[in-house]
N, C-alpha and C positions, 0 to 999 in steps of 0.2 A: 624665161627664165631670166634674171641677171648673173651678170659673168661677176660673181665673188669668187674667194679662195676657196670657198666649202663646194661651192656648185662646182666648178674646176676640177676639186682634187675626188669628187663622187664619181665624174663623168671617166678621168684618168683611172682611179680604181676600179671601177666596172669595167673598163675596153681590158685591163689588164686582163681582169678577174675572166671574161668570157672570152680573150684570145688564147691565156693559158691553156681552158677548159678545150677548146675545138681543135686546138692544134694536134696534129699528125694521131689523130686518133687511132687510122688502121695499122700504124706503127707497132702498138702494143703486144705481147704475147696475149694468147687465149689461155688462161688455165683454170683447173679444176674446176673452179665454181662458178664461170661463168660459159664451160662449156656445156655444164648440166642447164643455167638456164636456155642456153641456145636449143640444146636438144630437145627441151620439154618443150619450150615456146613452137619450135619447130613440128615436133609431132603431131602440137593443138592445131597448127594451124594447116598441116596437109592434111592430117588424118582424124580430125577432131577428137583427138582421145586426149585426155592432163594427165599425162603421164612422162615417161622415160619406152623409147622403141629400139628393139633388142634384136639379134637374130634368132632370140624364140616367139619373139611375139613383142607384147606390151607389160610394162609395169602401171596399172592405174594409178592414179594420186598417191605417186613415189615417195614414201615421207620424209628419202631423203635428199628432197629438192626444197631446201631452206629458204629461198625465196619463194613469199605466199603469190599469191596468184594476181596482185595487184601489181607484180611486174612480171610478171610470166603470159598474162592473159594480153595486153598491151603490146607486146613484145612480138606475140602470135597474130596481133590484128596487123603491125608494122607488113609482119613477111606474108601475110595473106594479099594485103595489097600491092607491097612492090615486090615480092618477091624473095627466096630466101638470100641472104648475104649477112655472113657472121659478123660483121662491124656495125651495119645500121642499128641497132637497138643502143651502141653507142651512142648516139645523137640524141635518141631518145632521153638516156640518161643523163646526158651534158644537158639537155633544158631541164631535169629534174634539179642541176645542182643547181646551176643558176636561179632557177627557181626558190630553192632554197638561202643562197645569199642573199635573195631580196630581201625574203622575208626575216631573214636573221637580222639584216640590216633595219627593216620596219620595226622589229621588236625591238632591238635597244634602241632605237632613235627614242620610240615612246617612253622607256624605262629611265634610258641613263643621257640619252642626248645625241644631238646628232654629229658630235665632233669624236665621241666614243664608238658610235655605230660607223663613222668611216673607218675607224684606225680597228674597229673589230671586223667588218669587211675582205681588208687589207692581210690580216691579220687570217684569215681565213682563207684568202686566195694562196697563200706561201703555205697553207698547214693539209694540203692532200697528198704528201710523197712519203711514202714506208719505207725509210732507207735501212735496207737488212745486208747480209754477209756479203751477198754479190751484188757488188754496188750495179752489175746490170741486169740481177730481176727487182723489180719494183710495182708497189701500187698505186697509183695514182687514183685514186678512189673515185674523185668525181668523173672518170670517166672511162672506168670499165662497167661493164653492165652486172650489175648487183644489186641485192636491196638496200645497201646499208642509208645509199643518198636519197631514197625515195622514202623509207623510213623518218630518215631526218627531217626530213620535207612535212612529211605528217605530224609529228613531234614539233616543230617547229610553229606549224598550225595549231597546234594542242596548245601550244602556248600563248598563243595569239586571242585564241576562244578562252581557254580559262583565266586570261586577264581581262576579257572582255565580264565573264563571269562575275568576280572581285569585283567590278565596277556596278555591275548591276545583275545582281541576285537572282536568279530564276532557276527553275527545273531543266527548260528547254538550251540555256547557255553551259548549264553544266553537263548536261544530255548531247549535248552536238562537241564538247569538249572531249569528252570520255571517247565519244565512237573515234575522235580523231584519235587520240590514244590508240583506242582498239585495232585501228587500219595502220597505225604504226608496227604493232606488234605481230599483226597477219602478215607485214611484208617481213619485217626479223623478228622474230621471237623472244631475242634477250630484250625487246624493247620495252616490253612489258615491267621490268625491272623497277619502268618510272613511276608506276603504280602506287609505289612504296613512298619514293616523295611527295608524293600528291595527296595520299592519306594524312601525312602529317602534317602537310599546310592547311588540308581542309580543318583535320581536328584544332588547330588554332584561329582557323576562319570562324568556325561554328562553335567557340565557346560560350557564345553569349546565346546559342539554341536551346530551346528545351528539348528534353531524351525525346521524343519522338522524331520532333526535325530533323535533330543530327543525324539519326538514325536512317529516313528517308535521306539526306543528301548523300552519306556514306554509301548507302543501295544505288543511288543512280547514280552516283561516279563508278561505282565496281559493275555494276552490271555492264552500262553503256561498254565501259573498256574492253569487259569481259566478253562481251556478246560477237563481236566479227570471228575471232579466235575460236570461239567454240562452236557459231555455228559453220565455220571450217574444216575445223576437226571432225564433228558429227559426219558431215556432209562428207569428206574425203572418205573417213574410217567406213560408213557403208557401203562406199563405192569402189577402195581398192580389195587389193585379192587376200590383204592379211585380216580381217573384218575389223570390227570397230574398236573391241578390245586389245588387242594387238598392235593397229596402226597408232592408238592414242598413245600406248607403252613406248613405242620405238619412236612416236614423234617427238614428245616431249627428253627421248632421251638421248641430249644431242652436244659433241664434244663441246662447248662453251658450260656444261652443266655449272652452278656453283657448287661450293663445298664438295667435289668429285676428286681431288686431291691432296697432295701432303703439304704439311707445311713451309718443306723446302721447296716446292713448286709454286706455290703464292711470295715467296723469296724471290725465286728466278723471276716472276711475274715483275714485283715490284722495279725490283733490276729493270726490266725488259723496258718501265717507262722511261726509266734516264737514257737506255741507248735510242730512244724516239728523237732526244735533243739532237739538233736544237733547231730542226726547221717544223714542229708542233711547238715550237717557244715553250718547251715542257723538259723537265719540270723548272728549269731555272727559275722561270717566270712564273709561271702558272701557279704552284703552291703556294709562295707567300701570295700570291695575287690573291688566289682562295683566300688564307688567313686573313686577310686585310678586309677583301670583300665581307666575308661572314661579321666583323667588328664592325665595321661600317653599317649593314644593314639591321641588326639587332641595338645597336645604339644612337637609330636616325630614324626618327619621325618622317615618315614615308608614304607620300599614299597607292606605291608603287611596289611598298614593302611585299608582301606576300607573293607576289609574282617573281620579284626579283629573288626572294626565299629559294623558291621552285626552281628557278633556275641554277642556282648553287648547290642545293641538295642537289639534283641530274646528276652533275656532274661528279661529285661528292661522292655519289651514290656509284656512278660508272666507273670510276676508280677501284673503288672496292671490290665489284662485280669481278672486274677485269682478274685482280690479283687471285681470286679464289678461284677464276675458270680454269679453260684451258688454255690460256694466255695468247692466244693469235693478235697478231698488232690490229688486224681489222676490225676485231670487237672493241678495242680501244680508241678509234676515233671519233665515233661520234660525240663521246662527253669529251675528248677534247675540240672536237670544234665548236663545241657551246663554252669551252672553258677560254674561249677568244677573248670573247664579252669579258670576260675579269679580267683579264689580262690588260685588254683596253681600258676599260674603265679603270684600270690604276695607275697607268700611264696617262690617262688625263685627269686622274684627281693631283696626279705630282707633280705634272708640269706646271701648273700654276701656281706653283712656290720655285721663284725665279734662281734661289738656292741649288734646286734639286735638278733643274734643266741639264747642264752638264752632265749630271752623273745618269740620270736617265737616257740622254743624248747620247752618249757614249755604249751602255749598254744595249739598246734600241739598233745602234751599229753594228755591234760583235753580236749580236743574236739574228739581227734580220739580212746582215748581208748574206753567211752562208744558206738562209734558206733562200735566200733571194736569188743566189748565183742558182742553188740545187733545183729551184722550180724552173729559173729559164732553161738550164741546160738539157733538163729532164723532158721540157716541151719542145725545145727545136730541135735538139737532136734525136734520132730516132734511136732506141735503142732495142736490142733484142738478145735473148739469152743465148749464148756461145754457139748452142750447138744447133739450134732452131735452123738459122739460116743455110749452112752447107746443107743439113737434110733436105728442107726446102729445094734447094737447087738441084739434088740428088734426083731426087720425084719428079719434079719436072721434067728431067734430061732422062731418067729411066723410064718410066711409067707415062704410056700415052694419056691423054688427057681423057675423062670421062670412064676412065678405067673405074673396074669396083674393087675398093680396096679395106682391107681387115685393118682395123689399126688401134694401137694398146695406148698412147699418148694423147692426153688433152689437146695440148698444146699445138696441136699438128690440125685441131679442128680449122684453120682458116683453108686448110686445101679444099672443104667443101663446097667451094663456090666453080673449082674445076674438076672435082673430083666425086663419086659415091662413097661417101666414108659412112662406114658402119665399125662401131666400138669393139673391142672386145668382149665379151661376158666374163664377168667375176670367174665363174665356174664353164671350164670348157670339159667335163667329163660328157663326152658320145657326141661333141659337137666336132664338123668336123667344116673349115673353112672354104672346102673345095667346094664341097657339096652346097652350099650356099652360094657358088659362084665367084668367089674373092679368088680371084689369081694373084696378088699380090699381099705380105704379110706387112706393117712397116711397127717397130716396138723400140722398145729398149728392157733390159736387164732379163732376157728369156732365160740366161744362165742361172740366177736366183730363185725361177718359182718354178717345179716339177709339175706344174701344171701344165705348163706351154710345151712338155716332152710329149705329149699326146699330138698335140697339134701341127705339130712340125712333123714329127716319124710317122706319122700315119702314110704319108704319102712321099714325094721328093721333093723339097721345098730347097731349092738352093739361094745362097746369100749372094746378093748380086751388089752389096752397099755395108761399110761399116763406117763408122765414126765414133771410137770408144764403143759404148753401152748400146749405141743405137744404129738399127740394122734395117735392110729393106730384103726379104726373102720372094723368090718367085718360084709360082708351080710351076715345076716342068713337066710332071707327071702324076697320075693317080693311077 
């Protein structure tokens, strides 16, 4: 490989992307969603049951496991081979994230050229962090064990396969692209919304087909995309304790369901997009970039026109869906990450004009500098939610290793490598942790829930540690 500015830039940006992805993986808190995936994967690896293990037994094929088997099963295999470690799957997710970055670079290079691809990869590398009110709590989506990055990888592979279909029309190419989209939806169900812009592009693509061929094209694409998710729902519904009908009803009734909120909430979500700036380059640069990109795609004849339009519509549909959903920032990220392609395309387009160089250079510095600083700070510096560290210290000081602990807060799931952790069931009627063999209870906000009164009062539980709402109780006598 010749030493050129482009090759050197690629190596530097690639190194930055990889280093920031792998740095300090065990330092991040384990939140609720990640703990569910860990629990399900651990249960599958150790007990051979796909579901959640509770004090009462198992909840097989639990409909609230929002990450599909595509992320749960590989994680369980890791646990089976290497033993349980709550941070081990993060390395898998990091490899997935790096692969997604590589595919995004290749796709962008095919469609927009290498300069745009380089800039898009750099933008991607500083767009993973979600700043929220408490700056000690954040989501570097490329390093947590969750389904978004794997679903994004499948989605980008779908884009590559669809691009191949536009070059060489065949039922095989269309079917493969549809299956990849289906695997993306199987991993995170809301990725199925990409089927809508796909149908729009296919409608335009097949304008010259006769009626029967056109219907067949739509049928192949739709059936292939729905097949993985349909098969899984049928299988899981039959094996869950709810039965197929109830399982299906609850499975599709999740928190991000579109059109389930008021107009006020939609406005709040729209405002929330602006709160994510500047580290996702949003919306100061992205919104104008999308508008300009739409104009350029529509008004220019291009052999890659249809794939470009599919990418653009994907980002736009994602924005709309986010606004009418529950508004979790993590739901917005995949659309933002793909949107980096159009931000990069806009920059490379205008930087050809020498008169525009100073303006865009200043804009780039003003937007990128905070994002780069934020990324480096949160990658190199260990951050932890304020209450976690002292509570962990208290646990190690007050509770002997390998003790059996009843625990309420998922963020303490990382203690599982040193203790026998079990989570408090949602209903504690007729439940006795002492009878189950637990000598310690860890949790918070006990006073806010009357359902814990039975647990704490049936026997003598003494509070041995308190830090605000978070407490440790020890069983003194039966």
